[in-house]
N, C-alpha and C positions, 0 to 999 in steps of 0.2 A: 323377247324379240330375237335374241341370239340363237336360242334353241330352234325357233321357227325357221330362221335362215338356214341352219345346217340341216334341218329336216327337209326343206325344199331343195337344198343343194348338197346332197350327201357327198362326203369325201371318204374314199376308201382308206382304211387305216394303214394298208400296206403301201399306198401310193406315197411318193416323195414329191413334195411341192417345191418349186423354185421360190426364192424370196419374192420375186416380182408378182407371181401368182398369189402368194399369201397376202401381200399388201393390197393387191387389187380386190381380193375377196373381202378383206377387212374394210376397205374403203366403201365397197358396195353395201356391206352390212351396216356401217355407220350411217350412210345416207338413207338407207331404207328404214332404219330404226328411229332416227330423229328427224322430225319435220322441221320446217322453218320455226325457229324459236327466238324469242327476245331474251337477251342475256345482258345483265348489267355488270359493270366493273370499272376499273381505273386503267387508263392508258399508260403503258410503260414501253420503253425501247422502241419508240415510233420511228419508222424509216419510210421515206418516200422515194421509191426507186425511179431511175431515169425512164423506165417504161410507163410510169404513171401509177403503178400498183402501190398499195400501202401495206406495209408489214409492221405489226406491233404485237405486244403482249397485253392481254386483258386479265386483270388480277383483282383479287380482293384480299382480305386479311388472312385467308386460309389457303388459297390456291391460285394458280394462274394457268392460262392456256394461250398458245400461240394463235394469232389471227392474221388473215390476209383479206384485203379488200381490193379487188381487181379494178383496173382503170375505168371500165365501163360502168361500174357502180360508184366508184369514188368521186367521179366528176359531178354526180348529183347529190353529194352529201350536204352541200351548203356551207360547210366549214371544214377547216383542217384541224384535226385534234392536236393537242399539245401534251407533253409529258405531265402526267398527274391528273388530266381531265377525267371526270366521271361521266361515262356515256352509257347508252343502251344500244345494243346492236341486234339486228335481226339476222340470224346466221344459220347455216347448215353445218352440221358436224361432219368432218371428213378426215382424210388421211393423205398426206403428200407422199405418194408411193415411192418415188426415187430414194427418199431418205427414211421412209417409215415414220415420219413425224405426224403425230396427232395434232390437228388444227381445226379451226372453224373458218368457213368461208363466209364473209360478211356481205349481206345483200343490201342492208340499209343501216344507217347510224344516226343517232340523235343525241343531244345533250341530256343527261339524266336529270331527274328532279322536275318533272312537268307540273308538280304541285298537287293541290287538293283535287283538281279535276280528274287527274289520272287515278288517284286513290278512289274517288267516287266511281269512276269507270270500272275499276277492278272489283269493287264491292258489289255494284249492281250486276256485273257480269257473273260473279260467283253465285249471287242469290238467284238470278234467273236460270242459271245453269242447273242449280239444285232443283228448281221447280220443273225442269224438263223442257223449257222453252227452246233450248238449242238442240234438243234431241233429233237425230235424223228421222226417227220413226214418225214424227208429227209433221214433217215437211212434205209439201205437195210437189208432185212432179210438174214440170213445165210442159204444157201441151205441145204435141208435135207440129200442129198447124193452128195458127191463130189468125183471126180476122180483124180483131180490134185490140189495141193496146192502150192502157191508161198510163199517163205519166204524171207523177206527183213531184213537182218542183216549182221553182220560181220562173215566171215568164221571161225575166231578164237574165236568167242564168245562161252562161255559155254552155253548160251541160245539156240544156234543152236543145240548143242548135245542133250539138254533136249527135244527140240521140235521133233527132228528126232526120238529119242528113244521112246517118247510117241506115235508118229504116227505109228512107226513100231509095237508097242504093241497093239494099239487100231484098227488100220486100215492098215495092211501091203500091201493092194492092192492099196493104194493111191500113186500116183506119186508126187514127190516133185521136185520143181524147185527153186533153190537158186539164189537170186538177191543180189550179194555181195556189201557191202558198209561199210564204217567206221561208227561206232555208237556213237563216241564222238571225241572231238577235233575240231580244226578250220576247217570250211568248211564242217563238217559232215552233217549239215542240208541240204545243197544243194545236196549233194550226195545221201542222203536218199530219198529226193524228186525225184531226177533223177531215182533212182532204182524203186520207186513206179510208176512213169510215164512210164518207160520201160515195166514193167509188165502189166500195163493197156493197153499200145499200142499193145503189143504182143497178149494179150487175150488168153493165153494158160491155164490159171488156173481159177477155179470157186471161190476160196477164197484166199485172200492175208493176210498173217500174218506178221505184223511189230513188231519186238521184240528185246529185249536185257535184260541183267540181271540188278539187282538192283544197286543202288549207290546213291551218294549225288545229290543235285539239280544241281550242276555243271556238274556231269557226265551224267545226263539225259537231259541236256539242249538242245541238238540237236533235241529232240522230242517235245520241246516247241517252236520251231521256226515257224514263220508264213508260210514260204514256204512249210514246211512239212504238216502243218494243211490244207492249201488250196489244196495241191496236193491230200491228203487223201479225202477231201470233194468232189473233182471233179472226183475221181476215180470211174469208172463204175463197178469195181469188188468189192464185199463186203470185207471190211477191218476189221480184228480183231487186236486190239492193245494189245500186251502183254509186256509192258515195266515196268521193275522194279519188286518190291515185291508188296504184297497186299496193303500196306499202301502208296505206291508211286503213285502219280497222275501227269500226264502230259497233255498238250494240245492235243496230239495225242489220249489219252484215251477218251477225251470228243467229239472229232470230228469223231472218228472211228465209224463204224457201230456197233461194239461190243467191249466192254472193258473186258479184261481178267486180273485177279489179278497177274498172273505170265506167263512166256512163256510156261511152261508146261500146264497150264490151257488153254492157247490159242489153243494149239494143240488139247486138249480134246474137246473144244467147236467147233472147225472146223470140227471134224470128228464124231460128234454125229449122230447116225443113224436116229433118229427122234427128231427134236428140241423140239417139243411140250412135248414129254414124258420126255426128259432130263430136260427141263425147269421146268416141274411139279415136278419131283423128287428132283431137286435142291431146288425148292421153299419149299417143305415140309421138306427136310433135313435141310434147313436153319432155318425154324420155330422150328423144333425139337431141333436143336442145341442151338438156342437162348433160348428156354424154359428150356432146361436142364442146359445151362450155367447160366441163370437167377436163377434157383432153386439152383444150386450148389453155385453160388456166394452169394445168400441170406443166405443159410445155413452156408456157410463158414464165412460170415460176422457175422451171429448170433453166431456162435461158438466162434469167436474172442471176441464178446461182453460178452458171458457167461464166457469165460476163465478169463476175468478180474474180474468177480463177484464171481467165484468159490473159495471157501475157502478150504484150506488143511484140510483133516480129522483129522490129528494130531493136527493142531491148534484148530479145533473145540472141540476136546476132552480135550485139555489143558484148553480152556476157561471154559468148563463145570466143570472140576476138580477144577479150581480156584473159580468158583461160589459155588460149594459144600463146599469147605473149608471156604469160607467167610460166608456162611449161618450157618455152624456148629459153627464158632466163635461167630456169633451173637446170636445163640441159647444158647450157654454156658453163654454168657454174660447176656442174658435175664433171665436165670434160676438161676445162682449162684451169680451174682452180688448183687441182692436185699437181698439174704440170708446172704452174707458176710457183707453187710452194716448193716443189722439189728443186727447181732451178735456183730459187732464192736460197735454199739451204746449201746447195752445192757452192754457190758463190761465196756464201758466208764461211764455209769450211775452207775454201781455197784461200780466202783472205787471212784466216787465222793460221793456216799452214805456212803461208808466205811470211807472216809476221813472226812466227816462232822458229823459222828455219835458221839453223846456226850460221853465223858470219864471224869467224874467229878474228881475222886480222883487223878489220875495221873496228870491231868491238874493243880489241886490246889497245889500239891507238886512241880510241875515244876515251877508254878508261884511264890511260896514262895522262892524257890532257886534263881530264877532270880532276885527277889526283893532284897534279901540279897546281891547277887553278885553285883547288880547295886549300892546299898548303899556303899559297900566297895570300888568299883571302883571310885565312886564319891569322897569319902574321900581322897583316894590316889591321885586322879587327882587334887583336890584342894590344897593339901599339896605341890605337885610338882610345881604347878603354883605359889603358894605363895613364895617358895624358889627362883624360877626363877625370879619373880618380884623383890625380894630384891636384888638379884645379879645384875640385870639390873639397879636398882636405884643406887647401889654403883658404878658401872662402869660409869654411866651417870654423877654422882657427880665428879668423878675423871677426867673426860674429859671436865668439864665445864671450859671455858676460863676465866670466872670471878674469879675462885679460883686461877688460875695462876697469874692473875693481882694482886690479894690480896697478893700474896707472893712477890711482888716487881717487877714483870716483866711488860714491856710495849709492845704495838703493834704499829709499825711504818708503816704508809700507805702514799702513794703518793696521790696527789689531786684527781685522778680518782678512788681511793679506792684500788689500787694494793698494796699488801703487799711488804715491802722492805725486801728482803732476802739477799742482797749482797750490798757491798759498790759500786760496779760497776754500780748500778742502780741510784746512786745519782749524781746530776749535780748542779752546782752553779745556784742560782736563783730559784730553785724548791721549792714549798711549800709542807710541810709534815704535817701530822696529827699524833700527839702523844697521844695515848689512854692509860690511867691508870685505876686503879680499881675504881677511883672516878669520873674523867672527861676526856675531850679530849682537847688538846692544839695544836694550829697551830704554826709551826716553818717554818722559811725560811732559806735556806742554803746560807750562805755568801761565803764560800770557801770550796772546797773539796781538802783535802790533801791525796795524794796517799802514802801509806807506802812504805819506801825504803827497797829493798831486803837486807837481812842480808848477810855480807861478811864472 
């Protein structure tokens, strides 16, 4: 696909591309190379912008890709994804040109794991595709002018009213034949196939519309049954499938000669006066809408990005004001601080000079007075200390134990040196030491007599 793009859009090797032109070319290449595709993955880094756009990362175990879902699509999602949700998205591959980021633009999103029905849908789709039932070569062209249109649907379906209203507005001359059948429930597939076969057998109409309104995969399952697909494939009348909404796809859509996004669109496609002109107009309309949507989406995304970077004018002014205040403080500090420091040092040195300036006469007088005072203090101090010493000597002599012994007293001690202070400490057989002023004598107690209490 890439080689086809550069073949159709040759770029001279000597030319120099600006980055914007390169990104624009890559964006166009991606959009042309990849149609709307269903992609499954896990939601990560989900952000809901104030503009209503969704930004998130879609990842699996091996890779991840950035994704954006713009507000116009997100409002019809039916739920808001959360971190870790497993989803399936229908998306276009694109490039956000201002930053050169590869991303996918999500058109529709649904929860993953629709179950066995979806697996059966995929298996039947693959099998019928291999058989060639979806091949464009076997599809019939829709006639340019039709007189009678057959409609296969339920008479109670809102889709029938939409189709008839559209036909009456666009082509009131067209005759309508309704082939009623249930469009959901048990056995609906066989009855839809029978109604298509009846219309084919009668051959009264030039185009056959098979339609119903939107719903879940279970509601639309009758149009995924093999009997309906094979009946449509073998129908000799061109069949337009208008089942569900634009994002709904059934097997009937793939096997029909023309797929319409809605029942109303099916009526419009069936009554086009000239298919070539309508197809051309629709083609250019689609290109213009895609280009406008891409431009609007790009500018909207760029606006979201710039919004995050935009600073409030009040905050910017406040920052400038604080910068001016800070600069003024630094200027004042740079101008006045050295002057204050020099003045302080000058004052300090003046004080020191004044302090150390010689003053002979006052100093000599002061020195003489101090000398006399010191001599007087020393004399008084010596006299006080001499008196105190004599008093201490007298007290010490009075307390001398030897003087007490000289007066006739003795000191009585037990053998371990303990002083005997009471007769109760004495026991027969104990050895005592009797100390006098001259010597010490050992005594042994022969008998201890306890004094009798007086009567």
